[in-house]
Structure formats: C-alpha cells, structure tokens
N, C-alpha and C positions, 0 to 999 in steps of 0.2 A: 479179552482184555480186563474183565472184572476179576477173573481168577489170577491174572498175573499181579494185579494191584493187590489182591488179597494175600497172595504169597509174600509180597514184600512187607505188608503190615504185619503178617504172622511172624515173619523173621525179626521184625523190630520189637516184638513183644505185645502187640496190640491184639485184643479179643475182637474177631470180626463177627458180623452178623449178616448172612444173606438176606436180602430185601427183595420185595416185589418191584417189578419195573416201574420206574418213575414214581415210586412211593417210599415212605418211611414205614413200611408195613412188612412184617414177617408173621405168617399164620401159624408158626410153630408154638406150641404152648410152653416150650422150654426156653424161650428166647433170652430171658435174663440170667438163667443159670447154666446153660449148656456152653461148652467149649466147642465152637464150630470149627470145621475143617473144610478144606476146598471141596471134598466130596459131598459135603452137605448142600452145596449149590444144586447139584444134580439130583440128590435125594429129595430135596424139598420141591423142586420142579416137578418130579414125577408124583409126589405125594398130593400136591394141591393143583396139579395140571395147570400151573401158571409159571411164567419165567421168573426166576430169581436173578435179576440182571442188575441189581443195584446193591451197594455195599454200605454197611454201617459198622460203627465201631462201639463196642460196649465200654464206654469211657470208664465206669465204675470198676470193672474188672481189669482194665488195662492200666489204669493210672492210680492205683491205690486209694479208691473211693472217691475221687474227684468226679464231678458230674458236669453235664453239658446242659445249658438251658438255652432255648430258642426264645428270643424276643421278637415276636413277629407283628407287633403293633406299636404304634406311636405311644400309646398309653403305657404299655409294658415297658418300654424303653425309658419313658419319663420316670417311672416308678422304681426302675431297677436299682438306682443308687441308695434308695431308702431301705432296700431289703438285702442288698448284697455288699 
C-alpha cells in the first residue's frame, strides 16, 4: 500500500522519503539530498533491518523551496502569526 501511494506521488512530481514504521524517521544520511525511488523502501529495510512502511515528502525538493512546519503545541500555534 505504501509503494502504491509512493508511486502516485512520484507521478505527480513529489519527492518521496521512505520512513520508519510509525515514525517521521529515516536513518539514511542522504535524506535531504537523495532522490528516492520505490526500490529504496526495500534497500533501506535491508540496510537498517527495520521496516520502512511510512512515507514522507521532501516538500522543499517537491514544491520549489516551500517548507512544511509542524505546530505541535498550543504555544507554537499562538506564536505562529508573529513569525509567519
């Protein structure tokens, strides 16, 4: 299922990132510079002996330098209008 979603995103021009299961983590040192393919899910699973069954998108590479910012606390949400 992750590979099918990844394929659709690749076709739409997004830069995908294979991530560890239930995390926003990829143990690959090239995470921000590499152009990942569907084969990388299997390669990274073998390399780190952990399943890469989550999917991320490198927004900066996909959308001309735009970034994604998570606001995970009440305080950050309140301060966001002052910074963005």
